[in-house]
C-alpha positions in Angstrom: -3.1 -4.9 17.7 -0.4 -2.4 17.6 1.0 -1.3 21.0 0.1 2.2 20.0 -3.5 1.7 19.0 -6.3 2.5 21.4 -10.0 2.5 21.1 -11.8 5.8 20.5 -13.6 7.1 23.5 -12.8 9.4 26.5 -9.1 9.1 25.8 -9.4 9.5 22.1 -6.1 10.9 20.6 -4.5 11.0 24.1 -0.9 9.6 23.7 0.9 8.7 26.9 4.7 8.4 27.3 6.1 5.0 26.7 7.2 3.0 29.7 10.0 1.3 27.8 11.6 3.6 25.2 13.8 2.0 22.6 17.6 2.0 23.0 19.6 4.4 20.9 20.9 3.1 17.5 24.5 2.2 17.1 24.9 4.7 14.3 22.6 7.7 14.6 23.4 8.8 11.0 23.2 5.3 9.5 20.7 4.4 6.7 19.5 0.8 7.0 19.3 -0.5 3.4 16.3 -2.7 4.3 14.3 0.4 5.2 15.6 3.3 3.0 15.4 3.5 -0.8 18.0 1.5 -2.7 19.8 4.7 -3.8 19.7 6.5 -0.5 23.2 7.8 0.5 24.9 10.4 2.6 27.0 12.9 0.6 30.0 13.5 2.8 31.2 16.2 0.5 28.0 18.1 1.3 28.0 17.8 5.1 26.4 14.4 5.1 23.3 15.5 3.3 20.9 12.7 2.4 20.6 12.0 -1.3 18.1 9.8 -3.1 18.3 8.9 -6.8 21.4 11.1 -6.9 19.5 14.2 -5.8 20.2 16.0 -2.5 17.3 16.7 -0.2 18.4 20.3 0.3 18.1 21.0 -3.4 14.8 19.1 -3.5 13.4 21.1 -0.6 14.5 24.4 -2.0 13.0 23.6 -5.4 9.8 21.9 -4.4 9.1 23.0 -0.8 8.3 20.8 2.2 6.7 18.6 3.1 7.8 16.7 0.0 7.1 13.1 -1.1 10.2 11.8 -2.9 10.0 8.6 -5.0 13.1 6.7 -6.1 12.1 5.6 -9.6 14.8 3.0 -10.0 14.0 1.4 -6.7 10.3 1.1 -7.7 11.2 -0.3 -11.1 13.7 -2.8 -9.6 11.1 -4.1 -7.1 8.5 -4.4 -9.9 11.0 -6.4 -12.0 11.8 -8.6 -9.0 8.2 -9.6 -8.6 7.7 -10.2 -12.4 10.9 -12.3 -12.6 10.0 -14.3 -9.4 6.7 -15.4 -10.9 8.0 -15.7 -14.5 8.5 -19.5 -14.4 4.8 -20.1 -13.5 1.5 -19.4 -15.1 1.1 -16.3 -12.9 0.1 -12.6 -13.1 1.5 -9.8 -10.9 -0.9 -6.9 -10.5 0.4 -3.7 -8.9 -2.2 -2.6 -6.3 -2.7 1.0 -7.3 -4.3 2.1 -4.1 -0.8 2.2 -2.5 0.3 5.0 -4.8 -1.1 5.8 -8.2 -0.2 8.5 -10.7 0.0 8.5 -14.5 3.8 8.1 -14.3 3.5 5.2 -11.9 1.1 3.5 -14.3 3.6 3.8 -17.1 6.4 2.3 -14.9 4.1 -0.6 -14.0 3.2 -1.2 -17.6 6.8 -0.9 -18.9 8.0 -3.4 -16.2 5.5 -6.0 -17.4 3.0 -5.9 -14.6 -0.7 -5.6 -14.6 -2.7 -3.1 -12.5 -5.3 -3.5 -9.8 -7.7 -0.5 -9.2 -10.4 -0.1 -6.6 -12.5 2.8 -7.8 -13.6 4.7 -10.8 -11.0 7.4 -10.1 -8.2 4.9 -10.0 -9.5 3.4 -13.2 -9.4 6.8 -14.8 -5.8 7.3 -13.8 -4.9 3.8 -15.0 -6.4 4.5 -18.5 -4.9 8.0 -18.6 -1.5 6.6 -17.8 -1.7 4.2 -20.8 -2.4 0.9 -19.1 -4.3 -1.4 -21.6 -7.7 -2.1 -20.1 -7.4 -5.8 -20.5 -4.4 -5.7 -18.1 -6.6 -4.1 -15.4 -8.6 -5.7 -12.6 -11.3 -3.8 -10.7 -11.8 -4.3 -7.0 -14.2 -2.7 -4.5 -17.0 -3.7 -2.1 -19.5 -1.2 -3.4 -18.8 -0.5 -7.0 -21.3 2.0 -8.4 -23.4 1.6 -11.5 -21.1 4.2 -13.3 -17.9 2.4 -12.2 -19.1 -1.0 -13.4 -20.4 0.5 -16.7 -17.1 2.1 -17.5 -15.2 -1.1 -16.6 -17.5 -3.0 -19.0 -17.4 -0.4 -21.8 -13.6 0.0 -21.7 -13.0 -3.8 -21.6 -11.3 -4.1 -18.1 -9.8 -7.6 -18.0 -11.1 -8.8 -14.6 -13.8 -7.6 -12.3 -13.7 -8.9 -8.7 -17.4 -9.3 -7.6 -18.0 -8.7 -4.0 -21.7 -9.1 -3.3 -25.0 -10.5 -4.6 -26.1 -7.0 -5.4 -23.1 -6.5 -7.6 -23.6 -9.7 -9.5 -27.1 -8.6 -10.4 -25.9 -5.1 -11.3 -23.1 -6.3 -13.4 -25.2 -8.8 -15.3 -27.7 -6.1 -16.2 -25.0 -3.7 -17.3 -23.2 -6.3 -19.4 -26.5 -7.4 -21.1 -27.3 -3.8 -22.0 -23.9 -3.4 -23.6 -23.6 -6.8 -25.2 -20.4 -7.6 -23.4 -19.3 -10.6 -21.3 -16.8 -9.4 -18.7 -14.7 -12.0 -16.9 -15.1 -12.1 -13.1 -13.7 -13.6 -10.0 -15.7 -14.1 -6.8 -14.0 -12.6 -3.8 -14.2 -15.1 -0.9 -13.4 -14.7 2.7 -11.7 -17.7 4.1 -11.8 -17.0 7.9 -8.0 -16.6 7.9 -7.1 -13.5 9.9 -3.7 -11.9 9.2 -1.7 -11.1 12.4 -1.8 -7.3 11.9 -3.9 -4.4 13.0 -7.6 -5.1 13.1 -8.3 -2.5 10.5 -6.1 -4.1 7.9 -6.9 -7.8 8.6 -9.4 -8.5 5.8 -10.2 -12.2 5.6 -12.1 -12.9 8.8 -15.8 -13.2 8.3 -17.0 -10.2 10.2 -16.0 -7.5 7.8 -17.2 -5.7 4.7 -15.1 -7.4 2.0 -16.0 -10.6 0.1 -18.4 -13.5 0.6 -17.7 -16.0 3.4 -17.0 -19.6 2.8 -18.3 -20.5 6.3 -21.8 -19.1 5.8 -22.4 -20.4 2.3 -22.4 -17.0 0.8 -19.4 -17.8 -1.5 -21.1 -20.9 -2.8 -24.3 -18.9 -3.5 -22.4 -16.2 -5.3 -20.7 -18.8 -7.5 -24.2 -20.3 -8.3 -25.6 -16.9 -9.2 -22.7 -16.0 -11.4 -22.9 -19.3 -13.2 -26.6 -18.7 -13.8 -25.9 -15.4 -15.5 -25.8 -15.2 -19.3 -23.5 -12.2 -19.7 -20.8 -12.5 -17.1 -18.1 -15.2 -17.2 -16.8 -16.8 -14.0 -13.1 -17.5 -14.4 -11.9 -17.9 -10.8 -11.7 -16.9 -7.1 -10.1 -14.1 -5.2 -8.8 -14.3 -1.6 -7.0 -11.6 0.4 -6.1 -12.2 4.0 -4.7 -8.9 5.2 -1.8 -6.4 5.0 1.9 -6.1 6.2 2.3 -9.9 6.4 5.8 -11.3 6.9 5.3 -15.0 6.3 3.2 -17.3 4.2 1.6 -19.4 6.9 -1.7 -17.6 6.6 -1.7 -18.0 2.8 -1.3 -21.8 3.3 -4.4 -22.1 5.4 -6.3 -19.8 3.0 -5.1 -21.7 -0.1 -6.2 -25.0 1.4 -9.7 -23.7 2.1 -10.0 -22.0 -1.3 -8.8 -25.1 -3.1 -11.3 -27.2 -1.2 -13.9 -24.8 -2.5 -12.6 -25.1 -6.0 -13.1 -28.8 -5.7 -16.6 -28.3 -4.5 -17.4 -26.0 -7.4 -16.1 -28.6 -9.8 -18.1 -31.4 -8.2 -21.4 -29.5 -7.9 -21.3 -27.5 -11.2 -18.9 -29.4 -13.4 -16.8 -26.2 -13.8 -13.0 -26.2 -13.2 -12.1 -22.6 -12.5 -8.8 -21.6 -14.1 -7.7 -18.6 -12.0 -6.9 -18.0 -8.3 -5.9 -14.5 -7.1 -4.2 -14.7 -3.7 -4.3 -10.9 -3.2 -1.5 -8.9 -1.7 -0.6 -7.7 1.7 3.0 -8.7 1.8 5.0 -6.5 4.2 7.9 -4.2 4.0 10.5 -3.0 6.5 9.4 0.2 8.2 11.9 -0.2 11.0 15.1 -2.3 11.2 13.4 -5.1 13.2 10.9 -5.8 10.3 11.8 -8.9 8.3 10.0 -9.0 5.0 10.3 -11.9 2.6 12.1 -11.6 -0.8 9.9 -11.9 -3.9 11.7 -15.2 -4.9 10.9 -16.7 -1.5 7.3 -15.5 -1.7 6.8 -16.9 -5.2 8.3 -20.3 -4.4 6.3 -20.7 -1.3 2.9 -19.5 -2.7 3.2 -21.6 -5.8 4.2 -24.7 -3.9 1.3 -24.2 -1.4 -1.3 -24.0 -4.2 0.3 -26.9 -6.2 0.3 -29.1 -3.2 -3.4 -28.4 -2.4 -4.4 -28.9 -6.0 -2.6 -32.2 -6.2 -4.3 -33.3 -3.0 -7.7 -32.5 -4.5 -7.0 -33.8 -8.0 -7.3 -30.3 -9.6 -5.3 -28.8 -12.4 -3.1 -25.9 -11.2 -4.9 -22.6 -11.7 -3.3 -19.5 -13.1 -2.1 -17.6 -10.0 -2.3 -13.9 -9.4 -0.7 -11.8 -6.7 -1.2 -8.1 -5.9 1.8 -6.4 -4.3 1.3 -2.7 -3.8 3.1 -1.6 -0.7 6.0 -4.0 -1.4 6.8 -2.0 -4.6 6.1 1.6 -3.8 6.6 1.7 0.0 10.4 1.3 0.4 10.9 3.5 -2.7 9.5 6.6 -1.1 10.5 9.1 1.6 8.9 12.2 3.0 11.1 15.3 3.6 10.1 17.8 6.3 11.5 21.0 7.7 11.8 21.3 11.5 9.9 24.3 12.9 9.9 23.9 16.7 12.0 21.8 19.1 10.5 21.5 22.6 12.2 19.6 25.4 9.9 18.0 28.0 12.5 17.5 30.7 12.9 14.0 31.8 10.6 12.6 29.2 11.5 13.4 25.6 12.1 16.1 23.0 9.2 17.0 20.7 10.3 17.9 17.2 7.6 19.6 15.2 7.7 19.6 11.4 5.7 21.4 8.7 3.4 18.4 7.9 1.8 15.7 10.0 -1.3 13.6 9.9 -2.5 15.3 6.7 0.4 13.7 4.8 0.8 10.6 6.9 -2.4 9.4 8.7 -1.1 5.9 9.2 0.5 6.5 12.6 -2.7 7.9 14.1 -5.0 5.4 12.2 -3.0 2.2 12.6 -0.3 2.9 15.1 2.2 2.5 12.3 5.9 2.7 13.1 8.4 4.6 11.0 12.1 5.3 10.8 13.3 8.9 10.7 16.7 10.5 10.2 18.4 13.8 10.0 18.5 14.6 6.3 20.1 18.0 5.7 23.4 17.3 7.5 25.1 14.9 9.9 25.8 15.5 13.5 28.1 14.2 16.2 25.8 15.3 19.0 24.5 12.7 21.5 21.2 11.0 20.6 18.1 12.3 22.4 14.8 10.4 22.7 12.4 12.3 20.5 8.9 12.3 19.1 8.3 13.6 15.6 5.0 15.4 15.5 3.1 17.5 13.0 1.5 20.9 13.1 -2.1 19.9 13.2 -4.5 20.8 16.0 -4.5 17.3 17.4 -2.5 15.8 20.2 -2.5 12.5 18.2 -0.8 14.2 15.3 2.3 12.0 15.5 4.5 10.9 12.6 7.0 8.8 14.6 6.3 7.9 18.2 9.8 7.0 19.4 13.1 7.9 17.6 16.5 9.2 18.4 17.7 12.5 16.8 20.9 14.4 17.6 20.7 16.7 20.6 21.5 19.7 18.4 18.5 19.3 16.1 17.2 22.8 15.5 14.6 24.8 13.5 15.5 24.8 9.8 16.9 21.3 9.8 15.5 18.8 7.3 14.5 15.4 8.5 13.3 12.4 6.3 10.9 9.6 7.1 11.6 6.4 5.3 9.2 3.9 3.6 6.4 6.4 3.0 5.9 5.5 -0.7 2.8 3.5 0.1 -0.5 5.0 1.3 0.9 8.3 2.6 0.4 10.2 -0.7 -2.8 8.2 -1.4 -4.4 8.9 1.9 -3.2 12.6 2.2 -5.9 15.1 3.1 -6.4 18.9 3.5 -7.0 18.7 7.3 -6.6 22.2 8.8 -6.6 23.4 5.2 -3.0 22.4 4.6 -2.3 22.0 0.8 -1.1 18.5 0.0 2.6 18.1 -0.7 4.1 17.6 -4.2 5.2 14.1 -5.3 8.6 14.1 -7.0 10.4 11.3 -8.8 14.2 11.1 -8.8 16.5 9.1 -11.1 20.1 9.6 -12.1 20.3 12.9 -10.2 17.3 14.4 -12.1 14.1 15.2 -10.2 10.8 15.7 -11.9 7.3 16.5 -10.7 4.8 13.7 -10.8 2.1 15.6 -8.9 2.6 19.3 -8.2 2.1 20.9 -4.8 -1.4 22.1 -4.0 -1.8 25.8 -3.3 -4.2 27.7 -1.0 -5.8 28.9 -4.3 -6.5 25.2 -5.2 -8.3 24.8 -1.9 -10.5 27.7 -2.6 -11.2 26.7 -6.2 -13.9 24.2 -5.2 -15.4 26.5 -2.5 -18.3 28.1 -4.3 -19.1 30.4 -1.4 
């Protein structure tokens, strides 16, 4: 549980001062390369302005407005290539988890870099197809897929469907029979392995909405039902243990249990399943203390774990799949804000209010997520001051960064940037307080281009029929 998370109740959204604030950084203007996009630099010829992809944030803010999501295209592509190359020596598939960040351009990048694509709704499937991803390179997730979502997946020839319930097995069999198709499916199993992250993003313990539990026999019954179907083909199992994971210990326990289950399926049904999807959830560095694994280390460890367990049970090595989402898009993105109000609470901290907030980054309020923020429009030699970066929404819990140091001369009109916002911030953005959602801009070789334009107040009224 995050140290910032608290249960809803009488103190809901109340945020108290921290007893032990962090120490100031050695270099207040520094950009930790583990946290910031690969091309992030300070242009000393322009007063220390932050640049990403060769484009300065002052220019970007002037042209596209703030708040602004900025995505380093080369960083994203490099990370995609790293995962593809890390798993290239094995029979393995890398699916980009589109829920992290999905646009037509992102779909094209994923396809061009040789990855497949994981979607979790009909809307995401629509973007995937519109972006040119071949349907056979798509897998469809979701714990409550609708009749329409399943029908479109079957009709378009989606490569894999991850079944998540008994109801869905029955629904999918009926849809496939009506259309004369035989979609390939994996059964999502919950292994009882709980990732050491926030409760809301730990997804493999039994008491939750995803998957079918090994411990209760639900997974075994799901396999039996799929094998009894005439129009859907069982090709493997899917297991996902959580998010923002920094080691592979949990995967080892989960792989052992899944492999034991594969052995049981072979013994009881005479079927040797050929695919094992280990899901995603591998973490990134939001702050300098975070220590994510490199793709090569992840690949070597995961493949060795599964091979060892298969050897122990006398099974052939299945084709492995992984689903990094945050690990590709997260570090490649930043959010640029303009400071509007600076309020010093004497003896406690300085509150720096910006023109966005929980409508463009709900993760701090929802998960207690931690972020890194820096002065972006200039450098400063002023002393560091303990600050809290907050939004403009009518909520005391509207916090973007709980504890950070900014220069004492931070003032209205300055631009600040929050790092590692390329995953889930744009995807989870809302119109709370009727704020239009920010634009998403990609930058590469000094050239910015709009991926998704900024919403306007007219856009908000367009759906309001009065």
